[in-house]
N, CA, C and O atoms as CSV, one atom per row, in Angstrom:
chain,resi,resn,atom,element,x,y,z
A,1,UNK,N,N,-124.430,29.213,310.686
A,1,UNK,CA,C,-123.099,28.670,310.513
A,1,UNK,C,C,-122.190,29.798,310.054
A,1,UNK,O,O,-122.503,30.486,309.082
A,2,UNK,N,N,-121.092,29.994,310.725
A,2,UNK,CA,C,-120.169,31.050,310.347
A,2,UNK,C,C,-119.296,30.581,309.200
A,2,UNK,O,O,-119.130,29.378,308.999
A,3,UNK,N,N,-118.722,31.539,308.429
A,3,UNK,CA,C,-117.875,31.146,307.315
A,3,UNK,C,C,-116.654,30.347,307.745
A,3,UNK,O,O,-116.054,29.659,306.919
A,4,UNK,N,N,-116.282,30.415,308.979
A,4,UNK,CA,C,-115.085,29.726,309.446
A,4,UNK,C,C,-115.383,28.328,309.992
A,4,UNK,O,O,-114.489,27.679,310.534
A,5,UNK,N,N,-116.630,27.854,309.856
A,5,UNK,CA,C,-116.985,26.523,310.313
A,5,UNK,C,C,-116.116,25.481,309.620
A,5,UNK,O,O,-115.904,25.544,308.409
A,6,UNK,N,N,-115.616,24.525,310.393
A,6,UNK,CA,C,-114.766,23.472,309.839
A,6,UNK,C,C,-115.592,22.526,308.982
A,6,UNK,O,O,-116.696,22.129,309.352
A,7,UNK,N,N,-115.043,22.179,307.845
A,7,UNK,CA,C,-115.646,21.200,306.953
A,7,UNK,C,C,-114.688,20.025,306.839
A,7,UNK,O,O,-113.472,20.195,306.935
A,8,UNK,N,N,-115.237,18.837,306.636
A,8,UNK,CA,C,-114.409,17.652,306.462
A,8,UNK,C,C,-113.752,17.703,305.081
A,8,UNK,O,O,-114.424,17.663,304.051
A,9,UNK,N,N,-112.434,17.794,305.092
A,9,UNK,CA,C,-111.648,17.861,303.864
A,9,UNK,C,C,-110.501,16.868,303.993
A,9,UNK,O,O,-109.813,16.858,305.014
A,10,UNK,N,N,-110.278,16.025,302.972
A,10,UNK,CA,C,-109.152,15.085,303.040
A,10,UNK,C,C,-107.829,15.835,303.226
A,10,UNK,O,O,-107.634,16.926,302.690
A,11,UNK,N,N,-106.943,15.232,303.987
A,11,UNK,CA,C,-105.660,15.861,304.291
A,11,UNK,C,C,-104.928,16.308,303.030
A,11,UNK,O,O,-104.376,17.408,302.995
A,12,UNK,N,N,-104.915,15.467,301.994
A,12,UNK,CA,C,-104.167,15.820,300.786
A,12,UNK,C,C,-104.796,16.980,300.020
A,12,UNK,O,O,-104.142,17.572,299.161
A,13,UNK,N,N,-106.042,17.313,300.311
A,13,UNK,CA,C,-106.718,18.432,299.650
A,13,UNK,C,C,-106.824,19.667,300.542
A,13,UNK,O,O,-107.319,20.704,300.101
A,14,UNK,N,N,-106.370,19.569,301.781
A,14,UNK,CA,C,-106.529,20.660,302.744
A,14,UNK,C,C,-105.886,21.967,302.256
A,14,UNK,O,O,-106.492,23.034,302.352
A,15,UNK,N,N,-104.677,21.877,301.740
A,15,UNK,CA,C,-103.984,23.093,301.293
A,15,UNK,C,C,-104.737,23.763,300.142
A,15,UNK,O,O,-104.884,24.985,300.126
A,16,UNK,N,N,-105.206,22.979,299.192
A,16,UNK,CA,C,-105.947,23.530,298.051
A,16,UNK,C,C,-107.275,24.123,298.512
A,16,UNK,O,O,-107.671,25.195,298.055
A,17,UNK,N,N,-107.961,23.424,299.416
A,17,UNK,CA,C,-109.211,23.928,299.985
A,17,UNK,C,C,-108.984,25.301,300.611
A,17,UNK,O,O,-109.743,26.237,300.362
A,18,UNK,N,N,-107.939,25.415,301.421
A,18,UNK,CA,C,-107.639,26.688,302.083
A,18,UNK,C,C,-107.264,27.770,301.078
A,18,UNK,O,O,-107.605,28.938,301.267
A,19,UNK,N,N,-106.564,27.388,300.011
A,19,UNK,CA,C,-106.183,28.340,298.969
A,19,UNK,C,C,-107.431,28.908,298.278
A,19,UNK,O,O,-107.519,30.113,298.044
A,20,UNK,N,N,-108.380,28.047,297.958
A,20,UNK,CA,C,-109.619,28.492,297.322
A,20,UNK,C,C,-110.430,29.345,298.296
A,20,UNK,O,O,-110.952,30.393,297.915
A,21,UNK,N,N,-110.536,28.909,299.535
A,21,UNK,CA,C,-111.342,29.646,300.505
A,21,UNK,C,C,-110.716,30.980,300.895
A,21,UNK,O,O,-111.426,31.892,301.318
A,22,UNK,N,N,-109.417,31.107,300.763
A,22,UNK,CA,C,-108.759,32.391,301.030
A,22,UNK,C,C,-109.208,33.449,300.015
A,22,UNK,O,O,-109.090,34.647,300.274
A,23,UNK,N,N,-109.711,33.017,298.889
A,23,UNK,CA,C,-110.260,33.932,297.881
A,23,UNK,C,C,-111.765,34.098,298.085
A,23,UNK,O,O,-112.292,35.209,298.013
A,24,UNK,N,N,-112.444,32.991,298.337
A,24,UNK,CA,C,-113.906,33.000,298.443
A,24,UNK,C,C,-114.393,33.756,299.675
A,24,UNK,O,O,-115.292,34.591,299.568
A,25,UNK,N,N,-113.815,33.476,300.841
A,25,UNK,CA,C,-114.316,34.092,302.080
A,25,UNK,C,C,-114.315,35.621,302.041
A,25,UNK,O,O,-115.346,36.227,302.333
A,26,UNK,N,N,-113.195,36.270,301.690
A,26,UNK,CA,C,-113.235,37.734,301.654
A,26,UNK,C,C,-114.171,38.274,300.566
A,26,UNK,O,O,-114.814,39.308,300.752
A,27,UNK,N,N,-114.242,37.569,299.432
A,27,UNK,CA,C,-115.154,38.012,298.378
A,27,UNK,C,C,-116.596,37.989,298.886
A,27,UNK,O,O,-117.333,38.960,298.715
A,28,UNK,N,N,-116.991,36.887,299.507
A,28,UNK,CA,C,-118.359,36.779,300.020
A,28,UNK,C,C,-118.610,37.816,301.109
A,28,UNK,O,O,-119.679,38.425,301.150
A,29,UNK,N,N,-117.646,38.017,301.980
A,29,UNK,CA,C,-117.795,38.995,303.057
A,29,UNK,C,C,-118.003,40.396,302.479
A,29,UNK,O,O,-118.855,41.146,302.956
A,30,UNK,N,N,-117.222,40.749,301.449
A,30,UNK,CA,C,-117.263,42.101,300.900
A,30,UNK,C,C,-118.384,42.323,299.886
A,30,UNK,O,O,-118.914,43.430,299.798
A,31,UNK,N,N,-118.751,41.307,299.128
A,31,UNK,CA,C,-119.692,41.496,298.027
A,31,UNK,C,C,-121.021,40.772,298.187
A,31,UNK,O,O,-121.988,41.109,297.503
A,32,UNK,N,N,-121.090,39.778,299.083
A,32,UNK,CA,C,-122.320,39.002,299.241
A,32,UNK,C,C,-122.731,39.002,300.704
A,32,UNK,O,O,-123.109,40.044,301.239
A,33,UNK,N,N,-122.663,37.839,301.364
A,33,UNK,CA,C,-123.004,37.769,302.788
A,33,UNK,C,C,-122.451,36.476,303.399
A,33,UNK,O,O,-121.877,35.641,302.701
A,34,UNK,N,N,-122.633,36.331,304.698
A,34,UNK,CA,C,-122.108,35.160,305.407
A,34,UNK,C,C,-122.758,33.862,304.944
A,34,UNK,O,O,-122.113,32.813,304.947
A,35,UNK,N,N,-124.029,33.919,304.546
A,35,UNK,CA,C,-124.704,32.709,304.076
A,35,UNK,C,C,-124.043,32.191,302.798
A,35,UNK,O,O,-123.833,30.987,302.649
A,36,UNK,N,N,-123.719,33.094,301.887
A,36,UNK,CA,C,-123.013,32.679,300.671
A,36,UNK,C,C,-121.648,32.093,301.021
A,36,UNK,O,O,-121.238,31.090,300.438
A,37,UNK,N,N,-120.951,32.702,301.956
A,37,UNK,CA,C,-119.638,32.192,302.357
A,37,UNK,C,C,-119.761,30.768,302.894
A,37,UNK,O,O,-118.952,29.904,302.556
A,38,UNK,N,N,-120.767,30.525,303.726
A,38,UNK,CA,C,-120.963,29.189,304.299
A,38,UNK,C,C,-121.316,28.171,303.217
A,38,UNK,O,O,-120.799,27.053,303.227
A,39,UNK,N,N,-122.188,28.547,302.289
A,39,UNK,CA,C,-122.555,27.632,301.201
A,39,UNK,C,C,-121.358,27.330,300.308
A,39,UNK,O,O,-121.172,26.192,299.878
A,40,UNK,N,N,-120.553,28.340,300.033
A,40,UNK,CA,C,-119.358,28.136,299.211
A,40,UNK,C,C,-118.356,27.243,299.916
A,40,UNK,O,O,-117.703,26.415,299.281
A,41,UNK,N,N,-118.231,27.405,301.220
A,41,UNK,CA,C,-117.320,26.566,302.012
A,41,UNK,C,C,-117.775,25.117,301.944
A,41,UNK,O,O,-116.954,24.219,301.755
A,42,UNK,N,N,-119.065,24.879,302.095
A,42,UNK,CA,C,-119.593,23.511,302.041
A,42,UNK,C,C,-119.399,22.911,300.653
A,42,UNK,O,O,-119.044,21.739,300.524
A,43,UNK,N,N,-119.632,23.716,299.610
A,43,UNK,CA,C,-119.472,23.221,298.249
A,43,UNK,C,C,-118.002,22.908,297.959
A,43,UNK,O,O,-117.694,21.884,297.349
A,44,UNK,N,N,-117.113,23.771,298.387
A,44,UNK,CA,C,-115.680,23.548,298.159
A,44,UNK,C,C,-115.203,22.304,298.899
A,44,UNK,O,O,-114.394,21.541,298.373
A,45,UNK,N,N,-115.698,22.097,300.112
A,45,UNK,CA,C,-115.341,20.894,300.862
A,45,UNK,C,C,-115.858,19.646,300.147
A,45,UNK,O,O,-115.152,18.641,300.064
A,46,UNK,N,N,-117.074,19.707,299.637
A,46,UNK,CA,C,-117.632,18.561,298.902
A,46,UNK,C,C,-116.795,18.258,297.662
A,46,UNK,O,O,-116.551,17.092,297.350
A,47,UNK,N,N,-116.357,19.290,296.958
A,47,UNK,CA,C,-115.495,19.088,295.785
A,47,UNK,C,C,-114.144,18.509,296.193
A,47,UNK,O,O,-113.550,17.727,295.451
A,48,UNK,N,N,-113.665,18.890,297.357
A,48,UNK,CA,C,-112.392,18.370,297.857
A,48,UNK,C,C,-112.473,16.879,298.153
A,48,UNK,O,O,-111.472,16.168,298.065
A,49,UNK,N,N,-113.662,16.407,298.503
A,49,UNK,CA,C,-113.846,14.991,298.843
A,49,UNK,C,C,-114.072,14.107,297.624
A,49,UNK,O,O,-113.999,12.882,297.729
A,50,UNK,N,N,-114.348,14.713,296.460
A,50,UNK,CA,C,-114.544,13.926,295.242
A,50,UNK,C,C,-113.239,13.233,294.879
A,50,UNK,O,O,-112.155,13.761,295.128
A,51,UNK,N,N,-113.351,12.029,294.278
A,51,UNK,CA,C,-112.155,11.286,293.858
A,51,UNK,C,C,-112.234,11.023,292.376
A,51,UNK,O,O,-113.114,10.282,291.939
A,52,UNK,N,N,-111.367,11.588,291.597
A,52,UNK,CA,C,-110.378,12.597,291.978
A,52,UNK,C,C,-111.055,13.962,292.113
A,52,UNK,O,O,-112.071,14.228,291.472
A,53,UNK,N,N,-110.488,14.804,292.939
A,53,UNK,CA,C,-111.054,16.132,293.141
A,53,UNK,C,C,-110.766,17.018,291.932
A,53,UNK,O,O,-109.622,17.103,291.485
A,54,UNK,N,N,-111.792,17.674,291.403
A,54,UNK,CA,C,-111.557,18.582,290.289
A,54,UNK,C,C,-110.692,19.778,290.695
A,54,UNK,O,O,-110.070,20.415,289.845
A,55,UNK,N,N,-110.655,20.074,291.979
A,55,UNK,CA,C,-109.870,21.214,292.461
A,55,UNK,C,C,-108.367,21.004,292.302
A,55,UNK,O,O,-107.590,21.953,292.408
A,56,UNK,N,N,-107.958,19.762,292.048
A,56,UNK,CA,C,-106.530,19.443,291.915
A,56,UNK,C,C,-105.884,20.141,290.728
A,56,UNK,O,O,-104.700,20.473,290.775
A,57,UNK,N,N,-106.643,20.365,289.674
A,57,UNK,CA,C,-106.096,21.001,288.479
A,57,UNK,C,C,-106.625,22.412,288.325
A,57,UNK,O,O,-107.664,22.752,288.891
A,58,UNK,N,N,-105.928,23.227,287.573
A,58,UNK,CA,C,-106.372,24.600,287.343
A,58,UNK,C,C,-105.947,25.521,288.468
A,58,UNK,O,O,-105.299,25.108,289.430
A,59,UNK,N,N,-106.330,26.781,288.323
A,59,UNK,CA,C,-105.924,27.781,289.310
A,59,UNK,C,C,-106.968,27.943,290.407
A,59,UNK,O,O,-108.165,27.768,290.178
A,60,UNK,N,N,-106.500,28.273,291.578
A,60,UNK,CA,C,-107.394,28.472,292.719
A,60,UNK,C,C,-108.378,29.606,292.445
A,60,UNK,O,O,-109.544,29.506,292.826
A,61,UNK,N,N,-107.938,30.677,291.796
A,61,UNK,CA,C,-108.810,31.822,291.526
A,61,UNK,C,C,-109.984,31.417,290.630
A,61,UNK,O,O,-111.118,31.832,290.868
A,62,UNK,N,N,-109.717,30.622,289.616
A,62,UNK,CA,C,-110.800,30.183,288.723
A,62,UNK,C,C,-111.770,29.288,289.484
A,62,UNK,O,O,-112.985,29.431,289.343
A,63,UNK,N,N,-111.244,28.361,290.292
A,63,UNK,CA,C,-112.133,27.496,291.072
A,63,UNK,C,C,-112.934,28.305,292.089
A,63,UNK,O,O,-114.118,28.037,292.294
A,64,UNK,N,N,-112.308,29.285,292.722
A,64,UNK,CA,C,-113.019,30.122,293.686
A,64,UNK,C,C,-114.187,30.832,293.011
A,64,UNK,O,O,-115.302,30.843,293.532
A,65,UNK,N,N,-113.926,31.417,291.864
A,65,UNK,CA,C,-114.981,32.108,291.125
A,65,UNK,C,C,-116.061,31.121,290.691
A,65,UNK,O,O,-117.250,31.424,290.781
A,66,UNK,N,N,-115.655,29.951,290.224
A,66,UNK,CA,C,-116.617,28.948,289.771
A,66,UNK,C,C,-117.511,28.471,290.907
A,66,UNK,O,O,-118.701,28.232,290.698
A,67,UNK,N,N,-116.959,28.329,292.094
A,67,UNK,CA,C,-117.766,27.915,293.252
A,67,UNK,C,C,-118.800,28.993,293.574
A,67,UNK,O,O,-119.978,28.684,293.753
A,68,UNK,N,N,-118.373,30.243,293.647
A,68,UNK,CA,C,-119.323,31.329,293.925
A,68,UNK,C,C,-120.366,31.401,292.812
A,68,UNK,O,O,-121.552,31.591,293.083
A,69,UNK,N,N,-119.934,31.251,291.580
A,69,UNK,CA,C,-120.824,31.271,290.419
A,69,UNK,C,C,-121.859,30.137,290.532
A,69,UNK,O,O,-123.048,30.355,290.304
A,70,UNK,N,N,-121.401,28.937,290.882
A,70,UNK,CA,C,-122.301,27.793,291.013
A,70,UNK,C,C,-123.314,28.004,292.139
A,70,UNK,O,O,-124.507,27.757,291.960
A,71,UNK,N,N,-122.839,28.459,293.288
A,71,UNK,CA,C,-123.755,28.741,294.400
A,71,UNK,C,C,-124.730,29.842,293.981
A,71,UNK,O,O,-125.917,29.784,294.303
A,72,UNK,N,N,-124.226,30.832,293.271
A,72,UNK,CA,C,-125.085,31.902,292.787
A,72,UNK,C,C,-126.137,31.421,291.805
A,72,UNK,O,O,-127.280,31.876,291.837
A,73,UNK,N,N,-125.749,30.496,290.931
A,73,UNK,CA,C,-126.709,29.968,289.955
A,73,UNK,C,C,-127.874,29.265,290.642
A,73,UNK,O,O,-129.026,29.466,290.258
A,74,UNK,N,N,-127.595,28.451,291.642
A,74,UNK,CA,C,-128.676,27.705,292.296
A,74,UNK,C,C,-129.462,28.562,293.282
A,74,UNK,O,O,-130.542,28.168,293.722
A,75,UNK,N,N,-128.931,29.726,293.629
A,75,UNK,CA,C,-129.619,30.622,294.567
A,75,UNK,C,C,-130.064,31.928,293.917
A,75,UNK,O,O,-130.384,32.891,294.614
A,76,UNK,N,N,-130.085,31.966,292.591
A,76,UNK,CA,C,-130.614,33.093,291.830
A,76,UNK,C,C,-129.881,34.412,292.086
A,76,UNK,O,O,-130.496,35.479,292.088
A,77,UNK,N,N,-128.584,34.336,292.299
A,77,UNK,CA,C,-127.772,35.537,292.511
A,77,UNK,C,C,-127.857,36.483,291.320
A,77,UNK,O,O,-127.779,37.700,291.487
A,78,UNK,N,N,-128.017,35.929,290.118
A,78,UNK,CA,C,-128.001,36.745,288.904
A,78,UNK,C,C,-129.360,37.369,288.582
A,78,UNK,O,O,-129.485,38.094,287.596
A,79,UNK,N,N,-130.385,37.094,289.408
A,79,UNK,CA,C,-131.723,37.663,289.244
A,79,UNK,C,C,-131.753,39.036,289.920
A,79,UNK,O,O,-131.505,39.146,291.121
A,80,UNK,N,N,-132.053,40.066,289.154
A,80,UNK,CA,C,-132.053,41.443,289.675
A,80,UNK,C,C,-133.030,41.644,290.826
A,80,UNK,O,O,-132.872,42.574,291.617
A,81,UNK,N,N,-134.029,40.789,290.927
A,81,UNK,CA,C,-135.039,40.935,291.975
A,81,UNK,C,C,-134.635,40.293,293.290
A,81,UNK,O,O,-135.370,40.392,294.273
A,82,UNK,N,N,-133.492,39.644,293.329
A,82,UNK,CA,C,-133.045,38.942,294.536
A,82,UNK,C,C,-132.016,39.781,295.302
A,82,UNK,O,O,-131.328,40.620,294.721
A,83,UNK,N,N,-131.925,39.546,296.579
A,83,UNK,CA,C,-130.906,40.173,297.430
A,83,UNK,C,C,-130.133,39.048,298.096
A,83,UNK,O,O,-130.773,38.175,298.682
A,84,UNK,N,N,-128.833,39.000,298.055
A,84,UNK,CA,C,-127.989,39.896,297.268
A,84,UNK,C,C,-128.098,39.583,295.783
A,84,UNK,O,O,-128.566,38.516,295.385
A,85,UNK,N,N,-127.656,40.533,294.980
A,85,UNK,CA,C,-127.668,40.380,293.518
A,85,UNK,C,C,-126.331,40.840,292.952
A,85,UNK,O,O,-125.795,41.876,293.346
A,86,UNK,N,N,-125.809,40.058,292.028
A,86,UNK,CA,C,-124.655,40.436,291.208
A,86,UNK,C,C,-124.900,39.833,289.836
A,86,UNK,O,O,-125.414,38.720,289.730
A,87,UNK,N,N,-124.543,40.545,288.804
A,87,UNK,CA,C,-124.622,39.927,287.483
A,87,UNK,C,C,-123.446,38.968,287.346
A,87,UNK,O,O,-122.447,39.097,288.054
A,88,UNK,N,N,-123.566,38.020,286.449
A,88,UNK,CA,C,-122.475,37.076,286.215
A,88,UNK,C,C,-121.226,37.825,285.763
A,88,UNK,O,O,-120.116,37.501,286.185
A,89,UNK,N,N,-121.406,38.823,284.909
A,89,UNK,CA,C,-120.265,39.605,284.423
A,89,UNK,C,C,-119.597,40.359,285.562
A,89,UNK,O,O,-118.369,40.416,285.627
A,90,UNK,N,N,-120.393,40.942,286.470
A,90,UNK,CA,C,-119.814,41.672,287.607
A,90,UNK,C,C,-119.081,40.727,288.545
A,90,UNK,O,O,-117.986,41.041,289.010
A,91,UNK,N,N,-119.676,39.568,288.828
A,91,UNK,CA,C,-119.034,38.577,289.686
A,91,UNK,C,C,-117.662,38.204,289.127
A,91,UNK,O,O,-116.656,38.235,289.837
A,92,UNK,N,N,-117.642,37.858,287.863
A,92,UNK,CA,C,-116.385,37.429,287.235
A,92,UNK,C,C,-115.388,38.572,287.161
A,92,UNK,O,O,-114.193,38.372,287.382
A,93,UNK,N,N,-115.872,39.770,286.852
A,93,UNK,CA,C,-114.990,40.931,286.801
A,93,UNK,C,C,-114.363,41.226,288.149
A,93,UNK,O,O,-113.167,41.505,288.231
A,94,UNK,N,N,-115.153,41.167,289.201
A,94,UNK,CA,C,-114.631,41.422,290.550
A,94,UNK,C,C,-113.606,40.373,290.977
A,94,UNK,O,O,-112.680,40.667,291.732
A,95,UNK,N,N,-113.782,39.151,290.484
A,95,UNK,CA,C,-112.865,38.079,290.858
A,95,UNK,C,C,-111.708,37.917,289.878
A,95,UNK,O,O,-110.797,37.124,290.114
A,96,UNK,N,N,-111.745,38.664,288.785
A,96,UNK,CA,C,-110.659,38.616,287.819
A,96,UNK,C,C,-110.578,37.327,287.029
A,96,UNK,O,O,-109.488,36.841,286.728
A,97,UNK,N,N,-111.741,36.769,286.691
A,97,UNK,CA,C,-111.821,35.504,285.961
A,97,UNK,C,C,-112.750,35.707,284.767
A,97,UNK,O,O,-113.746,36.422,284.874
A,98,UNK,N,N,-112.434,35.088,283.639
A,98,UNK,CA,C,-113.318,35.218,282.470
A,98,UNK,C,C,-114.651,34.545,282.763
A,98,UNK,O,O,-114.716,33.516,283.435
A,99,UNK,N,N,-115.702,35.149,282.245
A,99,UNK,CA,C,-117.031,34.594,282.469
A,99,UNK,C,C,-117.163,33.215,281.834
A,99,UNK,O,O,-117.846,32.349,282.380
A,100,UNK,N,N,-116.521,33.000,280.691
A,100,UNK,CA,C,-116.580,31.690,280.034
A,100,UNK,C,C,-115.976,30.607,280.925
A,100,UNK,O,O,-116.542,29.521,281.048
A,101,UNK,N,N,-114.835,30.893,281.545
A,101,UNK,CA,C,-114.186,29.916,282.434
A,101,UNK,C,C,-115.044,29.631,283.656
A,101,UNK,O,O,-115.244,28.476,284.032
A,102,UNK,N,N,-115.549,30.693,284.271
A,102,UNK,CA,C,-116.369,30.518,285.479
A,102,UNK,C,C,-117.645,29.749,285.168
A,102,UNK,O,O,-118.038,28.865,285.929
A,103,UNK,N,N,-118.289,30.077,284.066
A,103,UNK,CA,C,-119.529,29.400,283.691
A,103,UNK,C,C,-119.284,27.923,283.402
A,103,UNK,O,O,-120.043,27.064,283.848
A,104,UNK,N,N,-118.226,27.632,282.657
A,104,UNK,CA,C,-117.923,26.230,282.321
A,104,UNK,C,C,-117.616,25.419,283.575
A,104,UNK,O,O,-118.148,24.322,283.749
A,105,UNK,N,N,-116.770,25.946,284.441
A,105,UNK,CA,C,-116.406,25.201,285.649
A,105,UNK,C,C,-117.592,25.103,286.609
A,105,UNK,O,O,-117.752,24.090,287.291
A,106,UNK,N,N,-118.419,26.141,286.667
A,106,UNK,CA,C,-119.583,26.053,287.559
A,106,UNK,C,C,-120.553,24.984,287.059
A,106,UNK,O,O,-121.171,24.283,287.860
A,107,UNK,N,N,-120.687,24.858,285.744
A,107,UNK,CA,C,-121.523,23.799,285.194
A,107,UNK,C,C,-120.996,22.429,285.566
A,107,UNK,O,O,-121.760,21.522,285.899
A,108,UNK,N,N,-119.691,22.290,285.507
A,108,UNK,CA,C,-119.056,21.024,285.907
A,108,UNK,C,C,-119.318,20.741,287.387
A,108,UNK,O,O,-119.632,19.613,287.766
A,109,UNK,N,N,-119.183,21.779,288.219
A,109,UNK,CA,C,-119.440,21.629,289.662
A,109,UNK,C,C,-120.877,21.168,289.898
A,109,UNK,O,O,-121.114,20.213,290.638
A,110,UNK,N,N,-121.824,21.843,289.271
A,110,UNK,CA,C,-123.235,21.501,289.478
A,110,UNK,C,C,-123.542,20.084,289.016
A,110,UNK,O,O,-124.347,19.388,289.634
A,111,UNK,N,N,-122.903,19.655,287.931
A,111,UNK,CA,C,-123.073,18.276,287.473
A,111,UNK,C,C,-122.478,17.284,288.464
A,111,UNK,O,O,-123.116,16.290,288.813
A,112,UNK,N,N,-121.250,17.554,288.918
A,112,UNK,CA,C,-120.585,16.662,289.864
A,112,UNK,C,C,-121.362,16.509,291.161
A,112,UNK,O,O,-121.433,15.419,291.728
A,113,UNK,N,N,-121.942,17.606,291.625
A,113,UNK,CA,C,-122.646,17.592,292.906
A,113,UNK,C,C,-124.156,17.415,292.746
A,113,UNK,O,O,-124.911,17.485,293.715
A,114,UNK,N,N,-124.582,17.183,291.489
A,114,UNK,CA,C,-126.003,16.962,291.189
A,114,UNK,C,C,-126.868,18.051,291.827
A,114,UNK,O,O,-127.846,17.765,292.517
A,115,UNK,N,N,-126.481,19.313,291.578
A,115,UNK,CA,C,-127.168,20.461,292.161
A,115,UNK,C,C,-128.072,21.115,291.133
A,115,UNK,O,O,-127.748,21.181,289.947
A,116,UNK,N,N,-129.216,21.600,291.612
A,116,UNK,CA,C,-130.165,22.313,290.758
A,116,UNK,C,C,-130.649,23.543,291.529
A,116,UNK,O,O,-130.501,23.598,292.749
A,117,UNK,N,N,-131.231,24.537,290.830
A,117,UNK,CA,C,-131.745,25.719,291.538
A,117,UNK,C,C,-132.772,25.332,292.587
A,117,UNK,O,O,-133.555,24.400,292.402
A,118,UNK,N,N,-132.752,26.062,293.688
A,118,UNK,CA,C,-133.693,25.815,294.781
A,118,UNK,C,C,-135.108,26.135,294.359
A,118,UNK,O,O,-136.037,25.988,295.153
C-alpha cells in the first residue's frame, strides 16, 4: 500500500486529516519508510472517524508526532535492535514537539484504538 492510498475520512474531518498527513508523509519518507507512512495514514484516518475525533483539538504538528509515536510504540521503533530505529527523543526533536506531549497523546491514541505492541 502506498502512502497516498485513500482512506475513508468523514468530510468534516478531511481538511484536518490532510493537514496532519502533510506533516506525517514527508517525515516518514525522510526518516522512516513507506510502511510507516501507510500505517500512520490508516491510524490518522481511524482517529478522524472517531466521534468526536480527538484530532479536532490541538495542533496538527502535535497530532502528527503523536501518530508516528503511537505507530512506533506498537512496532518497536524505539528498540535499537529494530530497523528502522529512532529514539523517542530524536523522533520528537525532528518533529519539533515535546516528548511529554507526544507521549501523552500517543497513549490516548493507543487507548482510543485499543492498540497494543505487535
